[in-house]
C-alpha positions as CSV (number, residue, x, y, z in Angstrom):
1,M,-49.0,31.6,-33.1
2,N,-50.0,34.6,-30.9
3,F,-47.6,36.1,-28.4
4,K,-49.2,34.4,-25.4
5,K,-48.8,31.0,-26.9
6,W,-45.3,31.8,-28.0
7,I,-44.4,32.7,-24.4
8,S,-46.0,29.5,-23.1
9,A,-44.1,27.4,-25.6
10,F,-40.9,29.2,-24.8
11,L,-41.4,28.6,-21.0
12,V,-42.3,25.0,-21.5
13,T,-39.1,24.6,-23.7
14,C,-37.0,26.2,-21.0
15,V,-38.4,24.1,-18.3
16,T,-37.9,20.9,-20.4
17,V,-34.3,21.9,-21.1
18,C,-33.7,22.6,-17.4
19,L,-35.2,19.2,-16.4
20,I,-33.1,17.4,-19.0
21,Y,-30.0,19.3,-17.8
22,A,-30.7,18.6,-14.2
23,S,-31.6,15.0,-14.8
24,Y,-28.3,14.4,-16.7
25,N,-26.3,15.8,-13.8
26,A,-28.4,13.9,-11.2
27,L,-28.1,10.6,-13.0
28,V,-24.4,10.8,-13.8
29,D,-23.9,12.4,-10.3
30,P,-20.1,13.3,-10.7
31,F,-19.9,14.3,-7.0
32,G,-22.0,11.5,-5.5
33,V,-24.5,13.9,-4.1
34,F,-27.6,11.9,-5.1
35,G,-26.3,8.5,-4.2
36,D,-24.6,7.6,-7.5
37,K,-27.5,5.3,-8.4
38,L,-26.8,4.9,-12.1
39,L,-23.1,4.3,-12.4
40,D,-22.3,3.2,-8.8
41,Y,-18.8,4.7,-9.3
42,G,-18.0,6.0,-5.9
43,E,-14.3,5.8,-6.4
44,Y,-14.6,8.6,-8.9
45,S,-17.1,10.8,-7.0
46,M,-15.0,10.5,-3.8
47,T,-11.9,11.6,-5.7
48,E,-13.8,14.7,-6.9
49,N,-15.0,15.6,-3.4
50,P,-14.7,13.0,-0.6
51,R,-16.5,15.3,1.9
52,V,-19.7,15.3,-0.2
53,A,-19.6,11.9,-1.9
54,K,-19.0,10.0,1.3
55,I,-22.1,11.5,2.9
56,G,-24.1,10.5,-0.2
57,Y,-22.7,7.0,0.1
58,L,-23.4,6.6,3.8
59,K,-27.0,7.7,3.4
60,D,-27.7,4.3,1.9
61,N,-24.9,2.3,3.4
62,H,-24.3,3.5,7.0
63,E,-25.8,0.3,8.5
64,K,-22.7,-1.5,7.4
65,Y,-20.5,0.5,9.7
66,D,-20.4,1.3,13.4
67,S,-17.1,3.2,13.7
68,Y,-15.4,6.0,11.8
69,V,-12.0,7.5,11.1
70,I,-12.0,11.2,10.5
71,G,-9.1,13.3,9.3
72,C,-7.1,14.5,6.3
73,S,-5.2,12.4,3.7
74,K,-2.7,11.0,6.3
75,S,-5.6,9.1,8.0
76,S,-6.0,6.9,5.0
77,S,-2.9,4.9,6.0
78,L,-4.7,3.4,9.0
79,P,-5.7,0.1,7.3
80,T,-9.4,-0.6,7.8
81,D,-9.1,-4.3,8.3
82,S,-6.6,-3.7,11.1
83,L,-8.8,-1.1,12.7
84,N,-11.7,-3.6,12.6
85,R,-9.6,-6.3,14.2
86,Y,-8.2,-4.2,17.0
87,F,-11.3,-2.3,17.9
88,D,-13.7,-5.2,17.1
89,A,-15.7,-2.9,14.9
90,S,-16.7,-2.0,11.4
91,F,-14.9,1.1,10.3
92,Y,-15.4,3.6,7.6
93,N,-12.8,6.2,6.7
94,M,-14.0,9.7,6.2
95,I,-10.6,11.0,5.0
96,M,-10.9,14.4,3.3
97,Y,-8.0,16.0,1.7
98,G,-7.2,19.6,2.5
99,G,-9.6,19.6,5.5
100,D,-9.1,21.2,8.9
101,L,-10.4,20.7,12.4
102,Y,-13.6,22.5,11.6
103,D,-14.3,19.9,8.9
104,I,-13.4,17.1,11.2
105,E,-15.6,18.4,14.0
106,K,-18.7,19.0,11.8
107,T,-18.3,15.5,10.3
108,A,-18.0,13.9,13.7
109,E,-21.1,15.8,14.8
110,Y,-23.1,14.7,11.8
111,I,-22.1,11.0,12.2
112,I,-22.9,10.9,15.9
113,D,-26.2,12.6,15.4
114,N,-27.3,10.4,12.5
115,Y,-25.6,7.0,12.7
116,T,-24.4,4.4,15.1
117,A,-21.0,5.5,16.2
118,K,-19.3,3.1,18.6
119,N,-15.8,4.5,17.9
120,I,-14.5,7.8,16.5
121,V,-10.9,7.9,15.6
122,V,-9.6,11.5,14.8
123,V,-6.3,11.7,13.0
124,I,-4.5,15.0,13.2
125,G,-1.4,16.2,11.4
126,L,0.3,19.5,11.5
127,E,-1.3,20.9,8.4
128,E,-4.8,20.9,10.0
129,A,-3.6,23.5,12.5
130,R,-2.6,26.1,9.9
131,A,-6.1,27.3,9.4
132,F,-9.7,26.8,10.8
133,N,-12.9,26.8,8.8
134,T,-11.5,27.6,5.4
135,E,-12.8,26.4,2.0
136,A,-10.3,26.3,-0.8
137,D,-12.8,25.2,-3.5
138,G,-16.6,25.7,-3.4
139,M,-17.2,22.6,-5.6
140,K,-14.5,20.2,-4.6
141,G,-13.4,21.3,-1.1
142,N,-16.7,22.0,0.6
143,L,-18.7,20.1,3.2
144,H,-22.1,18.6,2.4
145,A,-24.9,20.9,3.4
146,R,-26.2,18.2,5.8
147,V,-22.9,18.4,7.6
148,D,-22.2,22.1,7.9
149,G,-25.9,23.0,8.3
150,S,-26.1,25.3,5.2
151,P,-29.4,25.5,3.3
152,L,-30.1,22.3,1.4
153,L,-32.0,23.8,-1.6
154,P,-29.1,25.9,-2.9
155,F,-26.7,23.1,-2.2
156,Y,-28.6,20.6,-4.3
157,F,-29.4,23.2,-6.9
158,K,-25.6,23.8,-7.4
159,Y,-25.0,20.1,-8.1
160,L,-28.1,19.7,-10.4
161,F,-27.1,22.7,-12.5
162,L,-23.3,22.4,-12.4
163,N,-21.2,22.6,-15.6
164,P,-22.0,19.4,-17.6
165,E,-18.3,19.0,-18.2
166,Y,-18.1,17.4,-14.8
167,S,-20.6,14.7,-15.8
168,K,-18.9,14.3,-19.1
169,N,-15.6,13.7,-17.4
170,K,-17.1,11.1,-15.1
171,L,-18.7,9.2,-18.0
172,E,-15.4,9.2,-19.9
173,A,-13.5,7.9,-16.8
174,Y,-16.2,5.2,-16.3
175,F,-15.8,3.8,-19.7
176,D,-12.0,4.1,-19.7
177,R,-11.6,2.1,-16.4
178,G,-8.9,-0.5,-16.3
179,Y,-7.4,-2.9,-13.9
180,L,-5.0,-0.4,-12.4
181,I,-6.4,2.6,-10.6
182,S,-5.9,6.0,-12.2
183,S,-5.7,9.5,-10.7
184,K,-9.4,9.9,-11.4
185,E,-10.4,7.1,-9.0
186,V,-8.1,7.0,-6.0
187,F,-10.6,5.8,-3.4
188,V,-12.0,2.5,-2.3
189,T,-15.7,3.1,-2.1
190,E,-16.5,0.4,0.5
191,T,-13.8,1.5,3.0
192,G,-13.4,5.2,2.2
193,T,-9.6,4.8,2.1
194,Y,-7.1,5.6,-0.6
195,N,-6.6,2.8,-3.0
196,K,-2.9,1.9,-2.4
197,S,-2.9,-1.2,-4.7
198,R,-0.3,0.3,-7.1
199,R,1.8,2.1,-4.5
200,D,2.1,-1.0,-2.3
201,A,3.1,-3.2,-5.2
202,Q,6.0,-0.9,-6.2
203,R,9.6,-1.9,-5.6
204,I,11.3,-0.2,-2.8
205,P,15.0,0.0,-3.6
206,R,18.1,1.1,-1.8
207,L,17.9,4.5,-0.1
208,D,20.0,6.3,-2.7
209,K,17.9,5.0,-5.5
210,Y,14.7,5.7,-3.7
211,L,15.6,9.3,-3.2
212,E,16.6,9.5,-6.8
213,E,13.2,8.2,-7.9
214,N,11.3,10.4,-5.4
215,P,13.0,13.9,-5.4
216,D,10.1,15.2,-3.3
217,F,12.0,13.9,-0.2
218,T,15.0,16.1,-0.9
219,A,13.3,19.2,-2.1
220,K,13.7,22.4,0.0
221,P,11.2,22.6,2.8
222,W,8.6,25.4,2.8
223,Y,7.8,27.2,6.0
224,N,4.5,27.3,7.9
225,H,3.1,28.6,11.1
226,I,0.5,26.9,13.3
227,F,-1.9,29.9,13.0
228,D,-5.1,28.5,14.6
229,A,-3.9,26.3,17.3
230,E,-6.3,27.7,19.9
231,L,-9.3,27.2,17.7
232,C,-8.2,23.6,16.8
233,V,-7.7,22.7,20.4
234,E,-11.1,24.0,21.3
235,S,-12.6,22.0,18.4
236,L,-11.0,18.8,19.7
237,G,-12.5,19.6,23.2
238,R,-15.9,19.9,21.7
239,I,-15.5,16.6,19.8
240,K,-14.5,15.0,23.1
241,A,-17.5,16.4,24.9
242,L,-19.8,15.2,22.1
243,C,-18.4,11.7,22.2
244,D,-18.7,11.5,25.9
245,S,-22.3,12.7,26.0
246,N,-23.2,10.0,23.4
247,G,-21.3,7.1,24.7
248,T,-18.9,7.1,21.8
249,S,-15.3,6.1,22.3
250,L,-12.9,8.7,21.0
251,T,-9.3,8.0,20.0
252,V,-7.1,11.0,18.9
253,I,-3.9,10.2,17.0
254,A,-1.2,12.7,16.1
255,C,0.3,11.0,13.1
256,P,3.9,10.4,12.0
257,V,5.6,13.1,9.9
258,Y,8.7,12.9,7.7
259,E,11.6,15.1,8.8
260,K,11.2,17.4,5.9
261,E,7.7,18.3,7.0
262,L,8.8,18.8,10.6
263,L,11.4,21.3,9.3
264,C,8.6,23.4,7.9
265,Y,7.4,24.4,11.3
266,N,8.7,26.2,14.4
267,V,9.3,23.4,16.8
268,D,8.3,25.5,19.8
269,E,4.9,26.2,18.2
270,V,4.4,22.5,17.5
271,K,5.3,21.5,21.1
272,A,3.0,24.1,22.5
273,Y,0.2,22.9,20.2
274,Y,0.4,19.3,21.3
275,K,0.7,20.2,25.0
276,S,-2.4,22.3,24.8
277,I,-4.3,19.4,23.1
278,A,-3.4,17.2,26.1
279,E,-5.2,19.7,28.4
280,K,-8.4,18.8,26.5
281,V,-8.1,15.2,25.5
282,D,-5.6,12.4,25.9
283,F,-4.1,11.3,22.6
284,W,-1.5,9.0,21.0
285,C,1.4,11.0,19.6
286,F,3.4,9.5,16.7
287,S,4.7,12.9,15.7
288,G,8.1,14.4,16.5
289,Y,11.4,12.7,15.9
290,T,10.5,9.0,16.0
291,D,12.6,6.1,14.8
292,I,11.0,6.3,11.3
293,T,11.2,10.1,10.9
294,R,14.5,10.2,9.0
295,E,13.9,7.1,6.8
296,P,12.0,8.2,3.7
297,R,11.0,4.6,2.7
298,Y,8.5,4.6,5.5
299,F,6.7,7.2,3.5
300,Y,5.0,7.2,0.1
301,D,6.0,10.8,-0.3
302,S,7.2,13.5,2.1
303,M,3.6,14.1,3.4
304,H,2.1,10.6,3.6
305,F,3.3,7.6,5.7
306,R,2.8,4.0,4.4
307,N,0.0,1.7,5.3
308,C,2.5,-0.6,7.0
309,V,3.4,2.3,9.3
310,G,-0.3,2.6,10.1
311,D,-0.2,-1.1,11.1
312,M,2.8,-0.3,13.4
313,M,0.8,2.5,15.0
314,L,-2.1,0.3,15.8
315,A,0.2,-2.5,17.0
316,Q,1.8,0.0,19.4
317,M,-1.6,1.2,20.6
318,F,-2.8,-2.3,21.2
319,S,0.5,-3.9,22.4
320,D,0.6,-6.3,19.5
321,E,4.0,-7.9,19.5
322,S,3.4,-9.8,16.2
323,V,4.0,-6.6,14.3
324,F,7.3,-4.8,14.2
325,V,7.2,-1.5,16.1
326,P,10.3,0.7,16.3
327,E,11.6,1.3,19.9
328,K,11.0,5.0,19.8
329,F,7.6,5.2,18.1
330,G,4.4,6.4,19.7
331,V,3.6,7.6,23.2
332,Y,0.3,8.1,25.0
333,V,0.0,11.7,26.0
334,T,-2.0,13.0,29.0
335,S,-2.1,16.3,30.8
336,D,0.1,14.7,33.4
337,N,3.0,13.7,31.2
338,A,2.6,16.1,28.2
339,E,5.5,18.4,29.2
340,E,8.0,15.6,29.5
341,V,7.0,13.4,26.6
342,I,6.4,16.1,24.0
343,N,9.7,17.8,24.8
344,K,11.5,14.5,24.5
345,A,9.7,13.6,21.2
346,F,10.8,16.8,19.5
347,D,14.2,17.4,21.0
348,E,15.8,14.0,20.8
349,K,16.7,12.8,17.3
350,S,17.6,9.2,16.6
351,D,19.1,7.2,13.8
352,P,18.3,3.5,14.5
353,D,19.5,0.6,12.4
354,L,16.4,-0.4,10.6
355,T,17.8,-1.9,7.4
356,S,19.6,-5.0,6.3
357,P,21.5,-5.9,3.1
358,L,20.3,-9.0,1.3
359,T,22.1,-11.0,-1.4
360,V,20.0,-13.3,-3.5
361,L,21.9,-15.9,-5.6
362,M,20.3,-17.3,-8.8
363,Y,21.3,-20.8,-9.9
364,H,19.8,-22.9,-12.7
365,H,21.3,-26.3,-13.6
366,F,24.0,-28.1,-11.7
367,T,26.6,-30.6,-13.1
368,D,29.5,-30.1,-10.7
369,A,28.8,-30.6,-7.0
370,K,32.4,-29.7,-6.1
371,A,32.1,-26.3,-7.7
372,L,28.9,-25.5,-5.8
373,D,30.5,-26.7,-2.6
374,D,33.5,-24.4,-3.2
375,Q,31.2,-21.4,-3.8
376,L,29.2,-21.9,-0.6
377,T,32.3,-22.6,1.4
378,A,33.9,-19.4,0.2
379,L,30.8,-17.4,1.1
380,E,30.7,-18.8,4.6
381,N,34.4,-18.1,5.1
382,A,33.8,-14.5,4.0
383,G,31.2,-14.1,6.8
384,Y,28.0,-14.7,4.8
385,T,25.1,-16.6,6.3
386,F,22.5,-18.5,4.4
387,V,18.9,-17.5,5.3
388,T,15.4,-18.6,4.3
389,L,12.4,-16.8,2.9
390,G,10.9,-17.2,6.4
391,D,13.9,-15.4,7.9
392,I,13.4,-12.5,5.5
393,R,9.7,-12.2,6.2
394,A,10.3,-12.3,9.9
395,Y,12.7,-9.4,9.5
396,T,10.4,-7.2,7.4
397,V,7.2,-8.0,9.3
398,K,8.3,-8.6,12.9
399,G,11.8,-7.0,12.9
400,T,13.4,-10.3,13.9
401,P,17.2,-9.7,13.4
402,L,19.0,-11.1,10.4
403,P,22.7,-12.1,10.4
404,E,25.2,-9.4,9.3
405,K,25.6,-10.7,5.7
406,P,22.5,-12.7,4.8
407,V,22.4,-14.7,1.5
408,L,19.3,-16.3,0.0
409,I,19.8,-19.1,-2.5
410,T,17.3,-19.4,-5.4
411,V,17.3,-22.1,-8.1
412,D,15.2,-21.5,-11.2
413,D,13.3,-23.9,-13.4
414,G,13.1,-27.0,-11.3
415,Y,15.7,-29.2,-13.0
416,S,16.4,-32.6,-11.5
417,S,20.0,-31.6,-10.8
418,A,18.6,-29.3,-8.1
419,L,17.9,-32.5,-6.2
420,T,20.5,-35.0,-7.4
421,V,23.5,-32.6,-7.4
422,A,22.7,-29.5,-5.4
423,A,20.4,-30.5,-2.5
424,P,23.0,-32.7,-0.7
425,I,25.5,-29.8,-0.9
426,F,22.9,-27.3,0.4
427,E,22.1,-29.7,3.3
428,R,25.8,-30.1,4.1
429,H,26.1,-26.3,4.5
430,N,22.8,-26.0,6.5
431,A,21.4,-24.0,3.7
432,S,17.8,-23.9,2.4
433,A,17.2,-23.0,-1.3
434,L,14.1,-21.6,-2.9
435,V,13.4,-23.6,-6.0
436,S,11.1,-22.0,-8.5
437,V,9.3,-24.6,-10.7
438,I,7.7,-24.3,-14.1
439,G,4.4,-26.0,-13.7
440,V,4.0,-27.6,-17.2
441,S,7.6,-29.0,-17.0
442,I,7.3,-30.7,-13.6
443,G,8.5,-34.3,-14.0
444,R,9.2,-33.9,-17.7
445,D,12.2,-34.4,-20.0
446,T,10.4,-33.2,-23.2
447,Y,8.9,-29.8,-24.0
448,K,5.2,-30.0,-23.5
449,D,3.6,-32.1,-26.3
450,T,6.3,-31.4,-28.9
451,G,8.5,-34.4,-28.1
452,I,11.5,-32.1,-28.1
453,E,14.0,-33.1,-25.5
454,I,14.8,-30.8,-22.7
455,T,16.9,-31.0,-19.5
456,E,15.0,-33.2,-17.1
457,H,12.8,-31.6,-14.5
458,F,12.1,-33.3,-11.2
459,A,8.7,-34.6,-10.1
460,L,7.1,-33.1,-7.0
461,E,7.1,-36.5,-5.2
462,D,10.9,-36.7,-5.7
463,A,11.4,-33.4,-4.0
464,M,9.4,-34.2,-0.9
465,E,12.2,-35.7,1.2
466,Y,14.2,-32.5,0.8
467,I,11.2,-30.3,1.4
468,D,10.3,-32.2,4.6
469,R,13.9,-31.6,5.9
470,G,13.8,-27.9,5.0
471,V,16.6,-28.2,2.4
472,I,14.5,-26.8,-0.4
473,E,11.3,-24.8,-0.6
474,L,9.2,-24.7,-3.8
475,I,7.9,-21.4,-5.2
476,S,6.4,-20.6,-8.6
477,H,8.1,-19.8,-11.8
478,T,4.6,-19.6,-13.4
479,W,2.7,-22.5,-14.8
480,D,3.3,-21.9,-18.4
481,M,4.7,-18.4,-19.0
482,H,8.3,-19.5,-19.3
483,Q,7.8,-20.0,-23.1
484,V,10.2,-20.3,-25.9
485,E,10.1,-20.3,-29.7
486,Y,8.7,-23.8,-29.7
487,D,5.4,-22.3,-28.6
488,G,4.9,-20.6,-32.0
489,E,5.8,-17.3,-33.5
490,N,3.8,-15.2,-31.0
491,Y,5.0,-16.9,-27.9
492,R,4.8,-15.2,-24.5
493,R,8.0,-13.6,-23.2
494,G,7.6,-14.3,-19.5
495,V,4.6,-12.7,-18.0
496,L,4.5,-9.8,-20.6
497,P,1.4,-9.4,-22.6
498,L,1.2,-10.9,-26.1
499,E,1.2,-8.5,-29.0
500,N,-2.3,-6.9,-29.3
501,E,-3.6,-8.8,-26.2
502,S,-6.3,-6.9,-24.5
503,E,-6.0,-6.1,-20.8
504,E,-8.9,-8.4,-20.0
505,D,-7.4,-11.3,-21.9
506,Y,-4.0,-10.6,-20.3
507,L,-5.5,-10.6,-16.8
508,N,-7.4,-13.8,-17.5
509,A,-4.1,-15.4,-18.7
510,L,-2.3,-14.3,-15.5
511,R,-5.2,-15.6,-13.3
512,T,-5.5,-18.9,-15.1
513,D,-1.8,-19.5,-15.0
514,F,-1.6,-18.6,-11.3
515,E,-4.5,-20.8,-10.3
516,K,-2.9,-23.8,-12.1
517,S,0.4,-23.2,-10.2
518,R,-1.6,-22.9,-6.9
519,E,-3.3,-26.2,-7.6
520,A,0.0,-27.9,-8.0
521,L,2.1,-26.2,-5.3
522,G,-0.5,-25.1,-2.8
523,D,-0.4,-21.7,-1.2
524,I,1.9,-19.6,-3.3
525,T,3.5,-16.6,-1.6
526,A,6.6,-16.1,-3.8
527,L,7.3,-16.1,-7.5
528,A,10.4,-15.8,-9.6
529,Y,9.6,-14.1,-12.9
530,P,10.6,-16.0,-16.0
531,N,13.5,-14.1,-17.6
532,G,13.0,-11.5,-14.9
533,L,10.3,-9.8,-16.9
534,S,7.3,-8.2,-15.1
535,T,4.6,-5.6,-15.5
536,E,2.9,-3.3,-13.1
537,I,-0.3,-5.3,-13.7
538,S,1.5,-8.6,-12.8
539,E,2.9,-7.1,-9.6
540,V,-0.5,-5.7,-8.5
541,F,-2.3,-8.9,-9.4
542,L,0.2,-11.1,-7.5
543,A,0.2,-8.8,-4.5
544,Q,-3.6,-9.0,-4.4
545,S,-3.3,-12.8,-4.8
546,G,-1.2,-13.2,-1.7
547,V,2.3,-13.2,-3.3
548,D,4.4,-11.0,-1.1
549,T,7.9,-11.8,-2.6
550,T,8.9,-11.6,-6.2
551,F,12.3,-12.1,-7.9
552,T,13.8,-10.5,-11.0
553,T,17.0,-11.3,-12.9
554,V,18.3,-7.7,-12.4
555,W,21.9,-8.0,-11.2
556,G,22.5,-6.5,-7.8
557,N,22.1,-6.7,-4.0
558,N,19.0,-5.6,-2.1
559,E,18.2,-3.6,1.1
560,L,15.4,-4.7,3.4
561,V,13.7,-2.4,5.8
562,K,12.1,-3.5,9.1
563,G,8.4,-3.3,9.1
564,I,8.1,-2.8,5.3
565,P,7.1,-6.1,3.7
566,Q,7.1,-4.4,0.3
567,T,10.9,-4.4,0.3
568,T,10.8,-8.1,-0.7
569,R,9.1,-7.2,-4.0
570,L,11.1,-7.4,-7.3
571,L,14.3,-8.5,-5.6
572,S,17.5,-8.3,-7.6
573,R,19.7,-11.4,-7.9
574,I,23.2,-12.4,-8.7
575,T,23.5,-15.0,-11.4
576,V,26.0,-17.8,-10.5
577,E,27.7,-19.8,-13.1
578,E,29.5,-23.1,-12.4
579,N,32.8,-21.8,-13.7
580,M,32.9,-19.1,-11.0
581,T,35.3,-20.0,-8.2
582,G,34.3,-19.4,-4.7
583,D,36.6,-16.3,-4.5
584,M,35.1,-15.0,-7.7
585,L,31.6,-15.3,-6.3
586,V,32.5,-13.5,-3.1
587,E,33.9,-10.6,-5.1
588,Y,30.8,-10.4,-7.2
589,V,28.6,-10.4,-4.1
590,K,30.8,-7.8,-2.4
591,N,30.9,-5.4,-5.3
592,A,27.2,-5.7,-6.5
593,K,25.2,-2.5,-6.1
C-alpha cells in the first residue's frame, strides 16, 4: 500500500471511529440533549443535568403543557396536580438545582419565545441571590445552548464526543432499575418534579426521633451574604416585563425556609432584598419566621420543604379552606405594604401548637366484656377521648382540632368476638374501632382448605349493623399475607418477601393481594401490617395505591402534625391484653414513648 492510500485508509478509519463514538453517545444520550429516543429514560438524564435534559424533552412534548414553574430545587415541592387544579392549566416544572436568577430568566425567555406559556410561576429562595450568572459545572450545571444563546455547534459537539463513561453509566442504571427510585433517577420525566415516592412514604416520628434520624437539622449553620441582590431584582423586573408583553400571567413566590437556613443570612440583607423585589413585581412571601419555620418535620431536610407544604402555599394563595394552612403563613407583598409585612415576617417569631399526641390501642380476641369495659372506663376517667380514623385525617389534612388525649382503638384479625363481645362495649362508650380483617379468613372457622380449626372470624354481612352505626370500621390486614406454618415451609412472614423472591414477583404478590382485599372491602385507605412487618417497597406501593394510614406492632405512642398526612404512616400501637386492669392500661399509655 502506497503512502497516499495509507493516509486515505487512516482518515476513513478515523472518521468511522468518530462516527461510531458520536453515534454511541447520541443514541444513549446520557444528558437528554438529543431527545433520548432510544432509552426514553428522562428521569436519569434530568438527574444528570435538568437544565439541558428538560429542553430536550420539551422539544417533542411541549404541546402537552401550557404553564411552567421555574426555579431551583425548592420549586419541586409545588405539586403539579395541585398547580393544574388551582390555575386550570397544564404545568411543567423546570426545576434546576444550583441555578440562579440568570438561569431562571433565560429559561423563562426561551419558553415564552418558543412555546405556549399561559402561566409562569417563578420560585425564589435565598440561595439564588448569592450569585448571578455563574456556572459550577460545564457539563452538569450549564444551560442548553438554545436557552443561553451560545453557539449550537460546539454545544452539540461537546455532548456527541463526551467521555463514553457517561453513556456507560446511563446504560448500567437503565438495566439496574427497580421499583424504588435511586439517586441516579430522581426526577419524574412527565412533570419535571423530583420523585418524592420514597420520601413521602417514610415514617415521620416524634420530634426528638426525627432530629436524631436527620442530624442535618441540628448541624451548625454556615454563613452567606446576598451578594447579587441588585442583579437578581433587575432580572425579576425583566421577567415581569417579558410576561406582560406576551400576555403571560406571572406569579412570583418566595418559598419557605427552615430556621437553620434563615440563620445563615444577615436578616437586614434579606429584608432589603425582598423589599426591593416588591418595587419591581408583586409576590407571595412564605419566607421569614412563619408558623412552620421552627418545626423540622415540615421539611425533608434543612433546605427543602415538603410537598404538603407546597399544597399549603397554594391553598393560601387561592383561599382554599379544605387544606390546612397555618395562621401565620404567606402574605401577598406589594410596593405599598412591603415595609410593614416584610419587617413583621422576619422580626416576629412564633411557636404555634401544631402537633397532637395519638395513642393507638391494639386488641385481638375478646372473651371478657367486663374487662374491656373496665379498660375503656379507666381511659375515659383519665381524660382520654376515643377518636376515629376520620378524626385523625381531619387533623392532619385540615387541621381540625383533636381532643387533648386522643385514643384510637384497633382490633386485628377480624375474630367474631369483635362483634359478639366487643362491639356492644364500644358502642356503650361511644367509641368506634378499626377492625382489620384477613381476607381469606372472613367468615371462616378453619384455616383455608386445611380443615384445621381456628378461632372463628366474622362474615362481612354480620358486621354491617355495627358498620352502619359507626361502631366499627373495616380496614385491611391483607388478603392472604398473614400466613403461618400451615402454609408450608417457605410461608410468607407478613408482607416480607419470600426467600429468593424477585422484586417483580414480590410486587405482583403485593398487587394481587391488595386487589383481592379491595374487591372484598371496597376502597381501602388503611392497613394494619400482619405481625407489624413492612418493607419500604410495601409502604411506597400502598401509598401509591391510596393507602394513607398504616399500622405496625411497634410499642409506643405517636405524634401527629397538622398538615402532614404522612404522620399517619407506620403508626405505633400499644398491645392490650385482657388481664390488664383499667389502671394498668392507663399507666401503659401514659408511660409509652
